[in-house]
C-alpha positions in Angstrom: 11.3 38.0 -0.3 14.6 37.9 1.6 13.3 35.0 3.7 12.7 33.0 0.5 16.2 33.8 -0.8 17.7 32.7 2.5 15.7 29.5 2.5 16.9 28.7 -1.1 20.5 29.4 -0.2 20.3 27.2 2.9 18.8 24.4 0.8 21.5 24.8 -1.8 24.2 24.5 0.8 22.4 21.5 2.4 22.2 19.6 -0.9 25.8 20.4 -1.7 26.8 19.0 1.7 24.8 15.8 1.0 26.4 15.6 -2.4 29.8 16.0 -0.7 29.4 13.2 1.8 27.4 10.8 -0.3 28.8 11.0 -3.8 31.9 13.2 -4.2 34.3 10.3 -3.4 32.7 8.1 -6.1 32.2 10.5 -9.0 32.1 14.3 -9.7 30.6 15.5 -13.0 33.3 16.5 -15.4 36.1 15.8 -13.0 36.5 12.2 -12.2 34.7 8.9 -11.8 35.6 5.7 -10.0 35.2 2.1 -11.3 32.0 1.7 -9.3 30.1 4.8 -10.1 29.7 7.6 -12.7 28.5 7.9 -16.3 30.7 5.1 -17.7 29.4 2.7 -15.1 25.8 3.9 -15.6 26.1 3.3 -19.4 27.0 -0.4 -19.0 23.3 -1.3 -19.9 20.1 0.6 -20.7 17.9 1.9 -17.8 14.8 0.3 -19.4 16.6 -3.1 -19.4 17.6 -2.8 -15.8 14.1 -1.8 -14.7 12.4 -4.5 -16.7 14.8 -7.2 -15.4 14.5 -6.0 -11.8 10.6 -5.9 -11.9 10.3 -9.4 -13.4 12.9 -10.9 -11.0 11.4 -9.1 -8.0 8.0 -10.5 -8.7 9.3 -14.0 -8.8 11.1 -13.6 -5.5 8.1 -12.0 -3.8 5.9 -15.0 -4.7 8.7 -17.4 -3.6 9.4 -15.6 -0.3 5.7 -15.3 0.6 5.1 -19.0 -0.1 8.1 -20.2 2.0 7.6 -17.5 4.6 4.2 -19.0 5.4 5.8 -22.4 5.7 8.4 -21.0 8.1 5.6 -19.5 10.2 4.3 -23.0 10.7 7.8 -24.3 11.5 8.1 -21.6 14.2 5.0 -23.1 15.9 6.1 -26.7 15.3 9.6 -26.0 16.8 7.9 -24.5 19.9 9.8 -21.3 19.5 10.2 -19.4 22.7 9.4 -15.7 22.5 10.4 -12.8 24.8 13.8 -14.3 25.9 16.1 -11.5 26.8 19.6 -11.2 25.2 22.6 -12.3 27.3 25.4 -9.8 28.4 27.7 -11.3 25.8 25.2 -10.7 23.0 24.7 -7.1 24.1 28.5 -6.5 24.2 28.9 -8.0 20.7 26.0 -5.8 19.5 27.7 -2.7 21.0 31.0 -3.6 19.3 29.1 -3.9 16.0 27.6 -0.5 16.5 31.1 0.9 17.1 32.3 -0.7 13.8 29.4 0.9 11.9 30.1 4.3 13.4 33.7 4.0 12.4 32.7 2.9 8.8 30.2 5.8 8.6 32.9 8.2 9.7 35.3 6.9 7.1 32.7 7.1 4.3 31.6 10.6 5.4 35.2 11.9 5.2 35.9 10.3 1.8 32.4 11.2 0.3 31.2 7.6 0.0 28.3 7.4 2.4 26.1 5.9 -0.4 27.9 2.6 0.3 26.4 2.3 3.7 23.4 0.9 1.8 25.4 -2.1 0.7 24.1 -5.5 2.1 27.2 -6.1 4.3 26.1 -3.1 6.5 22.5 -4.1 6.5 23.5 -7.6 7.7 25.2 -5.9 10.7 22.0 -3.9 11.4 19.9 -7.1 11.4 22.3 -8.8 13.8 22.4 -5.8 16.1 18.5 -5.8 16.2 18.5 -9.5 17.1 21.3 -9.2 19.6 19.6 -6.4 21.5 16.0 -7.5 21.5 13.9 -10.2 23.0 13.2 -13.3 20.8 10.0 -13.0 18.7 8.4 -14.4 15.5 9.8 -11.4 13.5 13.2 -12.1 15.1 13.0 -15.7 13.9 12.4 -14.6 10.3 15.2 -12.1 10.5 17.5 -14.6 12.1 17.0 -17.0 9.1 17.3 -14.2 6.6 20.5 -12.7 8.0 22.3 -16.1 7.6 22.0 -15.8 3.8 23.1 -12.2 3.9 26.1 -13.2 6.0 27.4 -15.0 2.9 27.9 -11.5 1.4 30.1 -10.6 4.3 32.0 -13.8 3.9 32.7 -13.2 0.2 33.7 -9.6 1.1 36.1 -10.9 3.7 37.5 -13.6 1.4 37.7 -11.5 -1.8 37.9 -7.9 -0.5 37.4 -5.0 -2.8 39.5 -2.1 -1.5 38.3 0.5 -4.0 38.3 3.9 -2.4 39.6 2.7 1.0 42.5 5.1 1.4 42.4 6.2 5.1 44.5 4.7 7.9 43.2 1.4 9.1 40.2 1.6 6.7 41.0 -1.7 5.1 41.4 -3.4 8.5 38.0 -2.1 9.6 36.5 -3.3 6.3 37.8 -6.9 7.1 36.7 -6.7 10.7 33.2 -5.7 9.8 32.9 -8.5 7.2 34.3 -11.1 9.6 32.0 -10.1 12.4 29.0 -10.2 10.1 29.9 -13.6 8.6 30.8 -15.4 11.8 30.6 -13.6 15.1 27.0 -12.4 14.8 25.5 -15.7 13.8 27.7 -17.5 16.4 26.5 -15.3 19.2 22.8 -15.8 18.3 23.0 -19.6 18.1 25.5 -20.3 20.9 23.5 -18.2 23.3 20.7 -20.7 22.9 18.0 -18.1 22.0 18.0 -19.1 18.3 19.2 -22.7 18.8 16.5 -24.5 16.6 18.0 -27.2 14.4 14.8 -27.4 12.3 15.5 -23.8 11.1 18.4 -25.1 9.1 16.3 -27.1 6.6 17.2 -26.5 3.0 13.9 -24.9 2.1 14.6 -22.2 4.7 18.0 -21.6 3.3 16.5 -20.8 0.0 13.8 -18.7 1.7 16.5 -16.7 3.3 18.2 -15.9 -0.1 15.0 -14.3 -1.6 15.0 -11.1 0.5 18.6 -10.6 -0.4 17.8 -10.6 -4.1 14.7 -8.4 -3.4 16.8 -5.8 -1.6 19.1 -5.6 -4.6 16.3 -5.3 -7.1 13.9 -3.0 -5.2 16.3 -0.8 -3.2 19.8 -0.9 -4.6 18.9 -0.9 -8.3 16.7 2.2 -8.1 19.2 4.0 -5.9 21.9 3.1 -8.4 19.9 4.4 -11.3 19.2 7.7 -9.5 22.7 8.4 -8.3 24.9 6.5 -10.8 26.5 4.6 -8.0 27.0 0.8 -8.4 25.7 -0.4 -5.0 26.6 -4.0 -4.6 27.5 -4.0 -8.4 23.9 -3.5 -9.5 24.8 -0.7 -12.0 28.0 -2.2 -13.4 29.7 -5.5 -12.6 32.6 -6.3 -10.3 35.9 -6.3 -12.3 36.9 -9.6 -10.5 33.7 -11.4 -11.5 34.9 -14.2 -13.9 31.4 -14.8 -15.3 30.8 -11.2 -16.6 32.5 -11.8 -20.0 30.1 -14.8 -20.5 26.8 -13.3 -19.4 27.6 -9.6 -20.1 24.6 -7.3 -19.1 22.6 -10.4 -18.0 25.1 -10.9 -15.1 22.4 -9.3 -12.8 20.1 -12.3 -13.2 22.8 -15.0 -13.6 24.5 -13.8 -10.4 21.5 -15.0 -8.5 22.2 -18.5 -9.8 25.9 -18.7 -9.5 25.9 -17.1 -6.1 22.9 -19.0 -4.8 24.7 -22.4 -4.7 27.8 -21.2 -2.7 25.4 -19.2 -0.4 23.5 -22.4 0.4 26.8 -24.3 1.0 28.1 -21.5 3.2 24.9 -21.4 5.3 24.9 -25.2 5.6 28.6 -25.3 6.8 28.1 -22.4 9.2 24.9 -23.8 10.7 26.3 -27.3 10.9 29.4 -26.1 12.8 27.5 -23.8 15.1 24.7 -26.2 15.8 27.2 -28.9 16.7 29.0 -26.6 19.1 25.7 -25.4 20.6 24.4 -29.0 21.1 27.6 -29.9 23.0 27.3 -26.8 25.2 23.6 -27.5 26.0 24.4 -31.2 26.7 27.2 -30.2 29.1 24.8 -27.8 30.9 22.2 -30.5 31.1 24.7 -33.0 32.5 25.9 -30.6 35.2 22.4 -29.7 36.3 21.7 -33.4 36.9 
């Protein structure tokens, strides 16, 4: 009997600790709630509406991503993609610096009770880039490389239009900007300029759209359910961003419409980023070829 009581007490303390580091900086029942979490945010639209919308939109993106994913598999073969190429020392160093930034961000969020926000896409982008920078090239890596370019657009918008809600600790805002800058520019640059993922055919428009589908799926199938369960607006899935100028027009349908009005600038960002990096990579490779001759 005493063992059971002890176990229940330990579990109670454990769940209080989880609540403290994951949610207490976002909202506490009966005490306070922030603009991006809590009952007010959760009541922005009905749960049934969110679930129905997410399921329908997820099914569309699943069909779309499977179709283009198969085409990309053929492109990998056509481009004579080279597998099992080890990362360079520079790539490893950049990956280690990204890991350090994530550790700092996790520490900030643990202290302020906002660990839930580690699920946001900007952090997942960094995780994808770390995986690519530390592992040998592979077919899976080629898919992740193309996908993370679309996700990097989120880091770019976070850098360009930063939301500092809840960032109150010393240098927390600066690390926020550093992480988003690294995810948007440094990670993709390291992967392309190293030559391991220098494949111009991967920049075709259809693969830019393929890359965007997993981003939407992650929002619909991961962040939306987490938001409903915790009342935390991860990547604004529960309630909209206060700086979004289209929300007064689309209201609760902003969840679907955001995929359209963010899709176009995402494609443009990817095109500009890839065009610039591929041009630099081409010059580097041409210079190396000229020297070897």
